[in-house]
Structures are given as structure tokens and as C-alpha cells.
C-alpha positions as CSV (number, residue, x, y, z in Angstrom):
1,M,-28.3,135.3,-46.5
2,A,-28.1,139.3,-46.3
3,R,-31.3,139.5,-48.1
4,V,-33.0,138.0,-45.2
5,Y,-31.6,140.1,-42.6
6,E,-32.7,143.3,-44.7
7,E,-36.4,142.0,-44.9
8,W,-36.4,141.1,-41.6
9,I,-35.0,144.7,-40.9
10,A,-37.4,146.4,-43.1
11,A,-40.2,144.7,-41.1
12,F,-38.9,145.5,-37.9
13,L,-38.9,149.2,-38.9
14,F,-42.2,149.2,-40.3
15,L,-43.8,148.0,-37.2
16,M,-42.0,150.5,-34.8
17,Q,-43.6,153.3,-37.2
18,I,-46.9,151.6,-36.7
19,T,-46.0,152.1,-33.1
20,M,-44.7,155.2,-33.0
21,S,-48.3,156.1,-34.9
22,L,-50.3,154.6,-32.5
23,N,-48.4,156.6,-29.7
24,S,-48.6,159.6,-31.7
25,R,-52.8,159.3,-32.2
26,K,-53.4,158.3,-28.6
27,S,-50.9,162.1,-27.8
28,E,-53.5,163.7,-30.1
29,K,-56.6,162.2,-28.2
30,R,-54.9,163.4,-25.0
31,A,-54.4,166.9,-26.4
32,D,-58.1,167.2,-27.7
33,M,-59.0,166.4,-24.1
34,L,-56.7,168.9,-22.7
35,A,-58.5,171.5,-25.3
36,V,-61.8,170.7,-23.9
37,D,-60.7,170.9,-20.0
38,L,-59.0,174.5,-21.4
39,G,-62.4,175.6,-22.4
40,Y,-61.2,175.7,-26.1
41,G,-63.5,172.4,-27.3
42,E,-66.0,174.2,-29.3
43,S,-63.4,176.2,-31.3
44,M,-61.2,172.7,-31.6
45,V,-64.5,171.5,-33.4
46,E,-64.8,174.6,-35.6
47,S,-61.2,174.2,-36.6
48,L,-61.7,170.7,-37.2
49,Y,-64.8,171.1,-39.4
50,L,-62.6,173.7,-41.4
51,L,-60.0,170.9,-42.0
52,E,-62.3,168.7,-42.9
53,K,-64.0,170.9,-45.4
54,I,-60.8,171.4,-46.9
55,N,-60.4,167.9,-47.6
56,L,-57.7,167.1,-45.0
57,G,-60.1,164.9,-43.3
58,G,-59.8,161.7,-45.9
59,E,-60.2,158.3,-44.8
60,G,-56.8,156.9,-47.1
61,S,-55.8,153.4,-47.4
62,V,-55.3,150.8,-44.6
63,I,-51.6,151.5,-44.4
64,Q,-51.8,155.3,-44.8
65,R,-54.5,155.1,-41.8
66,L,-51.9,152.8,-39.4
67,L,-48.7,155.2,-40.2
68,A,-51.0,158.2,-39.4
69,S,-49.7,160.8,-36.6
70,H,-53.1,162.0,-36.1
71,P,-56.5,160.7,-35.6
72,R,-59.1,160.8,-38.6
73,V,-60.5,164.1,-38.7
74,T,-64.1,162.9,-38.1
75,A,-63.2,160.7,-35.4
76,R,-61.8,163.6,-33.5
77,I,-65.0,166.0,-34.3
78,E,-67.2,162.9,-33.2
79,R,-65.4,162.4,-30.1
80,L,-65.2,166.0,-28.9
81,E,-69.3,166.3,-29.9
82,V,-69.7,163.7,-27.3
83,V,-67.5,165.1,-24.8
84,L,-69.0,168.8,-25.4
85,G,-72.8,167.3,-25.8
86,I,-73.0,168.9,-28.8
87,Q,-75.6,167.8,-32.1
88,D,-73.9,166.8,-35.3
89,R,-73.4,169.7,-37.4
90,T,-73.1,167.7,-40.7
């Protein structure tokens, strides 16, 4: 019986981690838009391209993407470029 409770607790904690990660990614998107509003959008894009270049923008497994605290670097670049009206630099 204790094993069943352990499995339920593990599943609950995993779902909570996913929920917290989703919230964190939403916050990062809002922070990116704040950077644009404050006039730092193009600098942000340049910084994200640098992160992508040094391979911090990898795709990862499905589980890694679910648990990621930040949106994918490439997704952030694409979103900022659309907002700023910048042509794709790749």
C-alpha cells in the first residue's frame, strides 16, 4: 500500500514541476516583451543569437522541454523578431 502512495506522490510532484515550469516560461515571455517595451529588444535578440550559437538553444527531449524553466531560445528569437519586425538573420 505504501508503494501506491509513493507512486501517487511522485506523479503529483512531477505534474507540479511541469506546472511551475509552464509558469516560469510564461514569465520569461513577459520579460522578453518588457525588454522590447524598454527599448532593449534588438539587444535581446542579439544576446539570444549568441546563446543559440554556443548551443544553449537545443531542442532536448520531450521531458526536458516540459520541465524547462525558459522557452526555447529559437522560439524567443522568432517571437521577438516578429514583434520588432526584424527579418530572420539565419
